[in-house]
C-alpha positions in Angstrom: 101.1 80.2 122.3 100.6 76.6 120.9 98.8 73.5 122.1 102.0 71.6 123.1 103.5 74.5 124.7 100.4 75.4 126.7 100.7 78.7 128.5 104.5 78.9 128.6 104.9 82.0 126.4 102.3 83.9 128.5 103.9 82.6 131.8 107.4 83.9 130.8 105.9 87.3 130.1 103.9 87.4 133.4 107.0 86.3 135.4 108.8 89.3 134.0 105.8 91.5 135.1 106.1 90.2 138.6 109.7 91.3 138.8 109.1 94.9 137.6 105.6 95.4 139.0 104.8 97.1 142.2 104.4 93.9 144.2 107.2 94.3 146.8 108.4 90.7 146.4 111.2 89.5 148.7 114.6 89.4 147.1 114.8 85.6 147.5 111.5 85.2 145.6 112.7 87.4 142.8 115.7 85.2 142.4 113.5 82.1 142.2 111.3 83.8 139.6 114.4 84.6 137.5 115.4 80.9 137.7 111.9 79.9 136.6 112.0 82.3 133.6 115.3 80.9 132.5 114.2 77.3 132.9 110.9 77.8 131.1 112.5 79.6 128.2 114.8 76.6 127.7 111.9 74.2 127.9 109.9 76.3 125.4 112.7 75.9 122.8 112.5 72.1 123.2 108.7 72.1 123.1 108.6 74.3 119.9 110.4 71.3 118.2 107.9 68.8 119.7 105.0 71.0 118.5 106.0 70.9 114.9 106.3 67.1 114.8 103.2 65.1 113.9 101.6 63.1 116.7 102.2 59.8 115.1 105.9 60.5 114.8 106.4 61.4 118.6 107.3 58.6 121.0 105.4 58.1 124.2 108.0 59.7 126.5 107.9 62.9 124.4 104.1 63.0 124.7 104.1 62.4 128.5 106.8 65.1 129.1 105.0 67.6 126.9 101.7 66.9 128.5 103.1 67.4 132.0 104.9 70.6 131.2 101.8 72.0 129.4 99.6 71.2 132.4 102.2 72.7 134.7 102.3 75.9 132.7 98.5 76.4 133.0 98.8 75.9 136.8 101.6 78.5 137.0 99.7 81.1 135.0 96.6 80.6 137.2 98.7 81.1 140.3 100.3 84.3 138.8 96.9 85.7 137.8 95.4 85.1 141.2 98.3 86.8 142.9 98.1 89.8 140.5 94.4 90.0 141.2 94.7 90.2 145.0 98.3 91.6 145.3 97.5 95.1 144.2 94.0 95.4 145.7 91.6 98.1 144.9 91.3 100.9 147.5 88.1 102.7 147.6 88.2 106.3 146.6 85.1 107.1 148.7 86.4 106.3 152.2 87.5 109.1 154.5 88.9 109.6 158.0 89.4 106.8 160.5 87.6 104.2 158.4 90.0 104.9 155.5 92.9 104.4 157.9 91.6 101.1 159.3 90.7 99.7 155.8 94.2 100.7 154.6 95.9 99.0 157.6 93.9 95.8 157.0 94.6 96.0 153.4 98.4 96.2 154.0 98.3 93.2 156.4 96.3 91.3 153.8 98.8 92.1 151.1 101.7 91.0 153.2 100.0 87.7 153.8 99.3 87.3 150.1 103.1 87.9 149.3 103.9 85.2 151.8 101.5 82.8 150.0 103.0 83.6 146.6 106.5 82.9 147.9 105.4 79.5 149.0 103.6 78.9 145.7 106.8 79.9 143.8 108.8 77.4 145.8 106.3 74.7 145.0 106.3 75.6 141.3 110.1 75.5 141.2 110.0 72.0 142.7 107.5 70.8 140.0 109.5 72.4 137.1 112.7 70.7 138.5 110.9 67.4 138.7 109.6 67.6 135.0 113.1 68.6 133.9 114.8 65.7 135.8 112.2 63.3 134.4 113.0 64.4 130.9 116.7 63.6 131.5 116.0 60.4 133.3 113.9 58.9 130.4 116.0 60.3 127.6 113.6 62.8 126.2 116.3 64.6 124.4 115.7 64.7 120.7 112.0 65.6 121.1 110.7 63.3 118.4 112.9 64.8 115.7 115.1 62.7 113.5 114.5 59.6 115.6 114.8 56.3 113.9 111.5 54.5 113.1 110.7 51.1 112.0 107.6 52.2 110.1 107.6 53.5 106.7 105.3 56.5 106.3 103.6 56.4 102.9 102.3 59.8 101.6 98.7 59.2 100.8 98.8 61.9 98.1 100.8 59.6 95.9 97.6 57.6 95.1 96.2 60.7 93.4 98.9 60.5 90.7 98.2 56.9 89.9 94.4 56.7 90.1 92.8 54.9 87.1 91.0 57.5 84.9 87.7 55.5 85.1 87.6 55.8 88.8 87.5 59.6 88.6 84.2 61.4 88.9 83.5 65.0 87.7 87.1 65.5 86.6 86.3 66.1 83.0 84.4 69.4 83.6 87.2 71.0 85.7 89.9 69.7 83.4 88.2 71.2 80.3 87.6 74.5 82.1 91.3 74.7 83.1 92.5 73.9 79.7 90.4 76.8 78.3 92.1 79.1 80.7 95.5 77.8 79.6 94.9 77.6 75.8 93.5 80.0 73.1 90.1 79.4 71.7 91.3 76.8 69.2 92.9 74.5 71.8 96.3 75.6 70.9 98.9 76.7 73.4 99.4 80.5 73.5 102.7 81.8 72.0 103.4 83.7 75.2 104.0 81.9 78.5 101.1 81.1 80.9 101.3 80.3 84.6 98.2 79.1 86.5 98.1 78.1 90.1 95.4 75.6 91.2 94.4 76.4 94.8 92.0 74.7 97.2 91.3 72.8 100.3 93.4 69.7 101.2 91.8 66.7 99.5 89.8 68.7 97.0 91.7 67.1 94.1 94.2 69.6 93.0 96.9 67.0 92.2 94.3 64.8 90.4 93.2 67.8 88.3 96.7 68.9 87.4 97.6 65.3 86.4 94.5 65.1 84.2 95.3 68.3 82.4 98.9 67.3 82.1 98.0 64.0 80.4 95.4 65.6 78.1 97.7 68.3 76.6 101.2 67.0 77.0 101.3 65.9 73.3 101.2 69.5 72.2 104.6 70.3 73.8 108.1 69.6 73.0 108.9 68.3 76.5 107.0 67.9 79.7 107.7 67.4 83.5 105.6 66.7 86.6 107.3 67.1 89.9 106.1 67.4 93.6 107.6 69.8 96.0 106.3 68.9 99.5 106.7 70.9 102.7 110.5 70.3 103.1 111.7 70.1 99.6 115.2 69.0 98.4 115.8 71.6 95.7 118.7 69.8 94.0 116.6 66.6 93.9 113.7 68.6 92.5 115.7 70.2 89.7 117.2 66.8 88.7 113.7 65.4 88.6 112.7 68.2 86.3 115.7 67.6 84.1 115.0 63.8 84.0 111.3 64.2 83.1 112.1 66.8 80.4 114.5 64.3 78.8 117.7 66.0 79.6 120.6 63.8 80.8 122.9 64.8 83.5 126.5 63.8 83.4 127.6 65.3 86.7 125.9 64.2 90.0 127.8 67.0 91.9 126.1 70.0 90.2 124.9 72.6 92.7 121.6 74.5 92.5 123.0 77.3 90.5 124.4 75.1 87.8 121.2 73.0 87.7 119.2 76.2 87.2 121.5 77.2 84.3 121.2 73.8 82.7 117.4 74.0 82.9 117.3 77.5 81.4 119.5 76.6 78.6 117.6 73.5 77.7 114.2 75.2 77.8 115.0 78.5 76.2 113.9 77.5 72.7 111.3 74.8 73.6 107.6 74.8 74.0 107.4 73.2 77.4 104.8 72.0 80.0 105.7 71.8 83.6 103.6 70.9 86.7 104.9 71.9 90.1 102.7 70.1 92.5 102.2 71.0 96.2 104.0 74.3 96.8 103.9 75.4 100.4 106.2 78.4 100.4 106.4 81.3 98.0 110.2 81.5 98.4 110.5 77.9 97.0 108.4 78.8 94.1 110.6 81.9 93.3 113.7 79.7 93.2 111.9 77.1 90.9 110.8 80.0 88.7 114.4 81.0 88.2 114.9 77.7 86.3 111.8 78.2 84.0 112.7 80.8 81.4 110.3 83.1 79.5 110.6 82.4 75.7 108.8 83.3 72.4 107.8 79.7 71.7 105.3 79.4 74.4 105.0 77.4 77.7 102.6 76.4 80.3 103.4 76.0 84.0 100.7 74.6 86.4 101.2 74.9 90.2 99.1 73.5 93.0 98.8 74.8 96.5 96.5 75.0 99.5 97.6 78.6 100.2 95.7 81.5 98.4 98.6 84.0 99.0 101.0 81.5 97.4 98.7 80.9 94.5 98.2 84.6 93.8 101.9 85.4 93.9 102.8 82.3 91.8 100.5 83.1 88.9 96.8 83.4 88.0 94.9 81.6 90.9 92.4 79.0 89.6 90.1 78.2 92.6 89.1 74.5 92.4 85.4 74.0 93.0 84.0 71.1 95.1 82.2 68.3 93.3 78.6 69.0 92.3 75.8 67.3 94.3 75.2 64.8 91.5 79.0 63.9 91.1 79.3 63.6 94.8 76.5 61.1 95.0 78.0 59.2 92.0 81.4 59.0 93.6 79.9 57.8 96.9 77.6 55.2 95.4 80.4 53.9 93.1 82.8 53.3 96.0 80.1 51.8 98.3 77.8 49.9 96.0 79.8 49.5 92.7 80.8 46.1 91.4 83.3 46.2 88.6 82.4 44.3 85.6 85.4 42.6 84.1 84.1 42.9 80.6 83.4 46.5 80.1 84.8 48.1 83.4 81.5 49.8 84.2 80.1 50.3 87.6 76.6 49.8 89.0 75.6 52.7 91.2 72.5 51.8 93.1 71.7 52.9 96.7 69.0 51.1 98.6 66.0 53.4 99.1 66.1 53.1 102.8 69.6 54.6 102.9 69.2 57.3 100.2 68.2 60.2 102.6 71.0 59.3 105.1 73.5 59.0 102.3 72.5 62.6 101.2 73.1 63.7 104.8 76.5 62.1 104.8 77.4 63.8 101.5 76.4 67.1 103.0 79.1 66.6 105.6 81.7 66.0 102.8 80.7 69.3 101.0 81.9 68.0 97.7 85.5 67.2 98.8 86.5 64.0 97.0 88.9 62.9 99.8 86.1 63.2 102.3 83.6 61.3 100.1 86.2 58.5 99.5 87.0 58.4 103.3 83.3 58.1 104.1 82.8 55.5 101.4 85.6 53.5 103.0 83.8 53.6 106.4 80.5 52.7 104.9 81.7 49.8 102.7 82.9 48.0 105.9 79.5 48.3 107.5 76.3 46.3 107.0 73.7 48.0 104.8 71.4 49.1 107.6 70.5 52.5 109.0 72.0 51.9 112.5 75.5 51.2 111.2 75.3 54.1 108.8 74.1 56.5 111.5 77.1 55.3 113.6 79.4 56.5 110.8 77.4 59.7 110.2 77.7 60.8 113.8 81.4 59.8 114.2 82.8 62.2 111.6 83.5 65.6 113.1 84.2 64.3 116.6 87.7 62.9 116.1 86.6 59.5 117.5 86.5 57.4 114.4 89.7 55.5 113.5 90.5 53.3 110.6 92.9 53.4 107.7 90.9 55.7 105.5 90.2 58.2 108.3 93.9 58.1 109.2 95.0 58.8 105.7 92.6 61.7 105.5 94.0 63.1 108.7 97.5 62.8 107.4 96.6 64.8 104.3 94.9 67.5 106.4 97.5 67.4 109.1 100.2 68.4 106.7 98.5 71.7 106.4 98.0 71.9 110.1 101.8 71.3 110.9 102.8 73.7 108.2 101.3 76.6 110.2 103.1 78.6 112.8 102.3 77.6 116.4 100.0 80.5 117.2 97.8 79.7 114.2 97.6 76.0 115.3 96.3 77.1 118.7 93.7 79.4 117.3 92.5 76.6 114.9 92.2 74.1 117.7 90.1 76.5 119.7 87.4 76.1 116.9 86.9 72.6 118.1 84.8 74.2 120.9 82.0 74.7 118.4 79.9 71.9 117.0 79.7 70.8 113.3 77.9 73.1 110.9 78.1 76.0 113.3 78.3 79.5 111.9 81.1 81.2 113.8 81.0 85.1 114.0 84.5 86.5 113.2 84.5 89.2 116.0 83.2 86.8 118.6 86.0 84.3 117.8 88.8 86.9 117.8 87.8 88.3 121.2 87.8 84.7 122.6 91.3 84.2 121.3 92.3 87.5 123.0 90.7 86.5 126.3 92.5 83.1 126.2 95.8 84.8 125.7 96.4 83.2 122.3 97.2 86.6 120.7 100.4 88.1 122.0 101.5 91.4 120.6 105.3 92.3 120.6 104.9 95.9 119.5 103.5 98.3 122.0 100.4 100.0 121.0 99.4 97.5 118.2 95.8 96.4 118.5 95.4 92.8 119.6 92.1 92.6 117.6 93.8 93.7 114.4 96.5 91.1 114.9 93.6 88.5 115.5 92.0 89.6 112.2 95.4 88.8 110.6 95.3 85.3 112.2 91.6 84.8 111.0 92.5 85.8 107.4 95.6 83.6 107.4 93.5 80.5 108.4 91.2 81.4 105.4 94.2 81.7 103.0 95.5 78.4 104.2 92.1 76.7 103.5 91.7 75.6 107.2 88.5 77.5 107.7 85.8 78.5 105.2 84.8 82.1 104.9 81.2 83.1 104.9 80.7 86.2 102.8 78.1 88.7 104.0 76.9 91.8 102.2 79.1 93.0 99.4 81.7 90.2 99.8 82.8 91.2 103.2 83.7 88.3 105.5 81.8 88.4 108.9 81.6 84.7 109.7 83.3 81.4 109.1 82.6 77.7 109.3 84.9 74.6 109.6 84.6 71.8 107.1 83.6 68.6 108.9 86.8 66.8 107.9 88.9 69.6 109.4 86.6 69.6 112.5 87.3 65.9 112.8 91.1 66.5 112.6 91.1 69.3 115.3 88.7 67.4 117.6 91.1 64.4 117.4 94.2 66.6 118.1 92.3 68.5 120.8 91.2 65.4 122.6 94.7 64.0 122.4 96.1 67.1 124.2 93.1 67.6 126.6 92.6 71.0 125.0 88.8 71.1 124.8 86.3 68.8 126.5 83.1 68.4 124.7 79.8 67.3 126.3 77.4 66.3 123.5 76.4 62.8 124.5 79.0 61.2 122.2 82.5 61.8 123.6 84.0 59.6 126.2 86.3 61.7 128.4 88.5 60.3 131.2 87.3 61.4 134.5 90.8 61.7 135.8 91.8 64.5 133.3 91.5 68.1 134.2 89.0 70.2 132.2 90.6 73.2 130.7 87.9 74.2 128.2 84.4 73.1 128.2 81.9 73.0 125.4 78.3 72.0 126.4 76.5 71.2 123.2 73.5 69.1 124.1 71.9 71.0 127.1 70.8 67.8 128.7 69.6 67.9 132.3 72.2 65.3 133.4 75.1 67.6 132.5 75.3 69.1 136.1 75.6 65.5 137.5 78.2 64.7 134.9 80.2 67.8 135.9 79.9 67.4 139.6 82.4 64.5 139.7 84.9 66.4 137.6 87.7 68.8 138.5 86.4 72.2 137.4 88.8 74.6 139.2 91.0 74.9 136.2 88.4 75.5 133.5 89.3 78.5 131.3 86.6 78.7 128.7 83.0 77.6 128.8 80.7 77.8 125.8 77.1 76.6 126.3 75.0 75.9 123.2 71.5 75.1 124.6 69.6 75.2 127.9 71.7 76.6 130.7 69.7 77.2 133.8 70.4 73.8 135.4 74.1 74.4 134.8 74.5 77.8 136.5 75.2 76.3 140.0 78.2 74.6 138.6 79.7 78.0 137.6 80.5 78.6 141.2 83.3 76.0 140.8 85.1 78.0 138.0 88.0 79.7 139.8 90.1 80.8 136.9 87.5 81.1 134.2 88.5 83.5 131.4 85.8 83.0 128.7 82.0 82.6 129.4 79.8 82.5 126.4 76.1 82.0 126.9 74.9 83.5 123.6 71.3 82.7 122.8 70.8 80.8 126.2 67.5 81.7 127.9 68.3 83.3 131.3 64.9 85.1 131.6 63.6 82.7 134.4 66.9 82.4 136.4 68.5 85.1 138.4 71.2 82.8 139.8 73.8 83.8 137.2 73.9 87.3 138.7 74.7 85.8 142.1 77.9 84.1 140.9 79.0 86.4 138.1 80.7 88.9 140.4 82.9 86.0 141.8 84.4 85.1 138.3 87.4 87.5 139.0 89.5 86.2 136.1 86.9 86.6 133.5 88.0 88.3 130.2 85.1 87.6 127.9 81.4 87.6 128.9 79.0 86.9 126.1 75.4 87.4 127.0 74.0 88.2 123.7 70.3 87.5 123.2 70.0 85.8 126.6 66.7 87.7 127.6 68.3 89.3 130.7 67.0 92.6 131.8 69.8 93.7 134.1 73.4 93.1 135.1 74.5 92.8 138.7 76.5 95.6 140.4 79.1 93.0 141.1 80.2 93.1 137.5 82.6 95.9 138.7 84.6 93.1 140.4 85.7 91.7 137.0 88.8 93.7 136.8 90.3 91.7 134.0 87.2 91.9 131.7 88.1 92.8 128.2 84.9 92.0 126.2 81.3 92.5 127.3 78.4 91.7 124.9 74.9 92.4 126.0 73.2 92.9 122.6 69.6 91.9 121.9 68.6 92.2 125.6 66.1 94.7 127.2 68.6 96.2 129.6 67.7 99.8 130.2 71.1 100.8 131.7 74.4 99.2 132.7 75.5 99.3 136.3 77.3 102.4 137.4 80.5 100.5 138.3 80.9 99.2 134.8 83.2 102.3 134.3 85.7 100.7 136.8 86.6 98.0 134.2 89.9 99.6 133.1 90.8 96.6 130.8 87.6 96.6 128.9 88.4 96.7 125.1 85.0 95.9 123.6 81.5 97.0 124.8 78.7 95.7 122.6 75.1 96.8 123.7 71.7 97.0 122.3 70.6 100.5 121.1 68.1 100.8 124.0 70.8 100.3 126.6 72.3 103.4 128.3 75.7 103.6 129.9 76.5 105.5 133.1 78.4 108.7 133.3 82.2 108.1 133.6 82.6 106.1 130.3 85.6 108.3 129.6 87.5 106.2 132.2 87.4 103.1 130.0 90.5 104.2 128.2 91.3 100.7 126.8 88.1 100.7 124.7 88.6 99.8 121.1 84.9 99.1 120.2 81.8 100.9 121.6 78.5 100.0 120.1 75.8 101.1 120.2 76.2 104.2 122.4 72.7 105.7 122.9 72.6 109.4 123.8 69.5 111.6 124.7 68.8 114.6 127.0 69.4 112.5 130.1 73.0 111.6 129.3 74.0 114.3 126.8 77.2 115.1 128.8 78.6 111.7 127.8 79.5 113.0 124.4 82.3 115.1 125.8 83.7 111.9 127.5 84.1 110.3 124.1 87.2 112.3 123.5 89.1 110.5 126.2 88.6 107.1 124.5 91.6 107.5 122.1 92.0 103.8 121.4 88.6 103.6 119.8 88.6 101.8 116.5 84.8 101.2 116.2 82.2 103.8 117.3 78.5 103.3 116.7 76.5 106.1 118.3 72.7 106.9 118.2 71.7 110.5 118.9 68.2 111.9 119.7 69.3 115.1 118.0 72.5 116.3 116.5 75.1 117.8 118.9 78.0 119.9 117.6 80.3 118.7 120.5 80.5 115.3 118.7 82.7 116.7 116.0 85.2 118.1 118.6 85.3 114.6 120.1 85.9 113.0 116.7 88.9 115.0 116.1 90.6 113.3 119.1 89.7 109.8 117.9 92.6 109.3 115.4 92.3 105.5 115.4 88.7 105.3 114.3 88.1 102.8 111.4 84.4 102.2 111.6 82.1 105.1 112.4 78.3 105.0 112.3 76.2 108.0 113.5 72.4 107.4 113.7 69.9 110.1 114.5 66.3 109.9 115.6 65.8 113.5 114.7 63.7 114.2 111.5 65.2 117.7 111.2 68.2 117.8 108.8 71.5 119.0 110.1 73.5 120.4 107.2 77.2 121.0 107.5 77.7 119.6 111.0 80.5 117.3 109.9 82.1 119.6 107.4 84.9 120.5 109.9 85.7 116.9 110.6 88.8 115.3 108.9 88.8 111.5 108.9 91.9 109.6 109.8 93.7 107.7 107.0 92.8 104.3 108.1 89.0 104.9 108.0 87.3 101.8 106.5 83.5 102.4 107.0 81.4 105.5 107.4 77.7 105.8 107.8 76.2 109.3 108.5 73.5 109.5 105.9 70.4 110.2 107.8 72.0 112.0 110.8 74.1 114.8 109.3 74.5 116.2 105.7 77.8 117.3 104.3 77.5 120.6 102.5 79.7 119.3 99.8 82.1 116.3 99.3 84.8 116.6 102.0 88.2 117.4 100.7 89.7 114.4 102.6 87.6 111.9 100.7 90.3 111.1 98.2 92.0 107.8 97.3 95.4 109.2 98.6 93.8 110.1 102.0 91.4 107.2 102.8 92.8 104.4 100.6 91.1 101.6 102.7 87.5 103.1 102.7 85.2 100.2 101.7 81.8 101.2 103.1 80.4 104.7 102.5 76.9 105.9 103.2 76.7 109.7 103.3 74.4 112.6 102.4 75.9 115.4 100.4 73.6 118.4 99.7 75.3 119.3 96.4 76.9 116.6 94.4 79.0 117.5 91.2 80.4 115.4 88.5 83.9 115.8 89.9 82.7 114.4 93.2 81.5 111.2 91.4 84.8 110.8 89.6 86.7 111.2 93.0 84.5 108.6 94.6 84.9 106.3 91.6 88.7 106.2 92.2 88.5 104.9 95.7 90.4 101.7 95.4 88.6 99.5 98.1 85.1 100.9 97.9 82.6 98.0 97.9 79.4 99.7 99.0 78.3 103.3 98.2 75.1 105.0 99.2 75.0 108.6 98.1 72.1 110.9 98.9 71.9 114.3 97.3 69.4 117.2 97.7 69.2 118.3 94.0 65.4 118.7 93.9 65.4 121.5 96.6 68.4 123.2 95.0 66.9 123.0 91.5 69.8 121.0 90.0 68.6 119.1 86.9 71.9 118.1 85.3 72.8 114.4 84.7 75.8 112.5 85.8 78.1 110.0 84.1 79.8 107.1 85.8 83.0 106.8 83.7 84.7 103.7 82.4 87.0 102.0 84.9 85.6 103.8 87.9 84.3 102.0 91.0 86.4 98.9 90.2 85.5 97.1 93.4 81.9 98.3 94.0 79.4 95.6 94.7 76.3 97.7 95.6 75.5 101.2 94.7 72.6 103.4 95.8 71.9 106.8 94.2 69.1 108.9 95.8 68.0 112.5 95.4 69.6 113.0 91.9 66.9 114.6 89.7 68.9 114.2 86.4 69.8 110.9 84.9 72.9 108.9 85.9 74.5 107.3 82.9 76.9 104.2 83.1 79.6 104.0 80.5 81.1 100.8 79.2 83.5 99.4 81.8 82.1 101.3 84.7 81.4 99.4 88.0 82.6 96.0 86.6 81.8 94.1 89.7 78.5 95.8 90.7 75.7 93.2 91.6 73.1 95.5 93.2 71.9 98.8 92.0 69.4 101.1 93.8 68.2 104.1 91.9 65.9 107.0 92.8 64.3 108.2 89.6 62.3 111.3 88.8 59.2 110.4 86.9 59.5 113.7 85.0 63.0 113.1 83.5 62.4 109.4 83.0 59.5 110.3 80.8 61.6 112.8 79.0 64.4 110.4 78.3 61.9 107.7 77.2 60.3 110.1 74.7 63.7 111.0 73.3 64.6 107.3 72.7 61.3 106.3 71.2 59.8 105.0 74.4 63.0 103.3 75.6 64.9 104.1 78.8 68.7 103.8 77.9 71.1 105.1 80.6 73.8 102.4 80.1 72.5 99.7 82.3 73.7 97.1 79.8 77.3 98.3 80.6 77.1 96.9 84.1 78.5 93.4 83.4 77.9 91.8 86.8 74.5 93.3 87.5 72.1 90.9 89.4 69.5 93.0 91.3 68.0 96.4 90.6 65.8 98.5 93.0 64.0 101.5 91.4 62.2 104.0 93.5 60.0 106.5 91.6 59.2 109.9 93.1 55.6 109.4 92.2 53.3 106.5 92.6 51.5 107.6 89.5 53.9 106.2 87.1 52.3 105.3 83.7 52.2 101.8 82.4 54.4 103.0 79.5 57.1 104.2 81.9 57.1 100.9 83.8 57.2 99.0 80.5 60.2 101.2 79.5 62.0 100.4 82.8 61.1 96.7 82.4 62.5 96.7 78.9 65.7 98.4 79.9 66.5 95.6 82.4 65.1 92.7 80.4 67.5 93.3 77.6 70.4 93.1 80.0 72.3 89.8 79.3 72.1 88.8 83.1 68.3 89.5 83.2 68.7 91.1 86.7 65.8 91.0 89.2 63.9 94.2 89.1 61.8 95.8 91.9 59.9 99.1 91.3 58.8 100.9 94.5 59.4 97.6 96.4 57.2 95.4 94.0 58.9 92.6 92.1 58.5 93.0 88.4 58.3 89.7 86.5 60.8 89.5 83.7 60.1 88.3 80.2 62.6 87.1 77.6 63.1 89.7 74.9 65.1 89.1 71.7 
């Protein structure tokens, strides 16, 4: 679903459900529904064309027609959802005798009335669809903005990067020289073999500028050179002719086809040392065709490509990720643009910012995050203002809202919007939804994906495929296209993201144009006549209820509140079709009114109550039959209501560890995530119900004591990818999980303190669990072969391995072999009595090492090496942090000194902690 097409894709699917569902619609109504389906499918095709056309290239009639149809599609979906909710009804299984007969008779009468209502609604919808269709024909909205003549010449603002005077560039020399080192050998001479490097980064980061600077610096070393731009819709023949022209090859025939042009290029370049820059590649298939014209040879060549897409960069050649400008260079660029006066004699700039504006300018630069295009845009805005704080604050607050409009901002939006319109429609919708969050907001990945699902943005064509996994693909694609910025958590795993202020400005602008999200933050001016579809309350001011009272709220689909909420809760009664309600971190401890209205939000799919200080949920939560995601983490709720087990569509249930679930959890057969399920003697039977939840991908469970029934249930959960088993029992359970065989798609396993494996499971091999990236287990007896097997797991990033060698009397050492653990970022070895030695090339990406050391063998090794502890620490090339736990607090000063020496001589000088205490490092020659 896309912003211009509104809810049409979802509506078409739901109209089909009405035809085949058990709704007993009249024949005439079914015919009208089929007509609606056909008409909307035709309109969707036309709207798809509109959605891929930039707003500034659409004429006013296209925009009006698209807006009307989009709003109509929302209304249609709301009508269908309301009918589906009431049309089936929910008969109580507890009624008996005459009361059951009476209730059933009343229910049948009520359903008949509802069917008559939907028949009337369908007729009304048909009239509105026909009216929109006729208006389209009446006003000539036929070509949908595509290929229409225009009197305005659109200039690509990226052209300016090719012709910027070198003296105007800031910080380019460092990146240029670094990239040249990648391209050349140590003597600054081109390599004999060919080299392809792809510069990748955010739009406006300076990829073209960098490529041009490198090109000009090294072009004299080559026999021939060419610099060509591709663009989103390339003319391949024109591009090949441009290459030939730049390379100095004349073309006699203008009618050459692509194949002959490729042959001419290959023939011309086969014995030449050539330098070619292919700027702005959007599609890997285009690169593959261009690559056909660039032959490998023995003379040596360099090809530089630029792209915004990480996938394209990695497939084209070695990806060079362009870094943002440093803080100092960012400040220099801003000051030069705002305060600089060029001296005609020596072309130098003065760069002095008034003291009263220095702090504010730093805050403005923080928004720009080192992106040259953003800094230049802000400089353009500031240069037009007086040099006083009020005017500068106005500029500072305008960026990120989509409200500011001038030539510099429009050029920036054009550059960024090219990335936006290059995306498929479903990604555009998902990106626009991020405008619901304020600037600098850290957005949790899982939270965002569940919101997308609740809104219906993620449509799955294949039966049985997880909507969440598809949403993860969308999320990763937005990262690859440089539209959102990943925030890496532990061990380089992405759990969160943020949106660059310049991208936020673009999507807020587009969202405002299409009435996609309404933001209440004290800045935006929203027309009181427009319907609110999605509402983001970001200031928490007490006048918000008054602001909302005069607005149409019946059609609101999403509400996100970031701030005080109590005064707003009475307004929630107005939300008749609300799908997403997110109150994360709002304080609800003093107000029980939410419980009163919660049960009436019948259309709700997402309910986010994380850290809201509530202590209970109302029984009426069982009314929320569409609910897909419920988050009650970090609240002191002792137990969920008993009728929560009636929520048949619930896919994600996130709870605090202290919260219990009622019996009957096995009825929630749509569940994909259950965390944290707390089990003790009072609800021990609930373990057996777990086996019915066959869709579970994520299971986090806390046990008072080990229960062997859990293994039997785990055998039935063949979709498990993330399994955490916690235990509050101090008594070891050895071998309880030995009989379990993990499914092939297991990604994360934590069982270390709850249950020990007798030996490393046979299924823990690279061919059987290739995606395993997080592993924390206890294995009573570990052998060298086990370490070798674990070292070959291709995706493993975190390993915590606990052994029991002291009790078993195992004193042998272990070797971590060269090339093993190629992706590991953090490693923890505990319970090994003998030494663990690291060979050269082992764990090349390891940054954190946690070792449990026996004081006895440490002293023995130190004495063998003349007081030094040498177990290959220097071979861990990326090491940054080391945690050493000694089995005795009575470690001698000599032993501590030996440990300190072993890590001080490491070239990275990693931070060392011994038994939790930071050890100060000293430089050693």
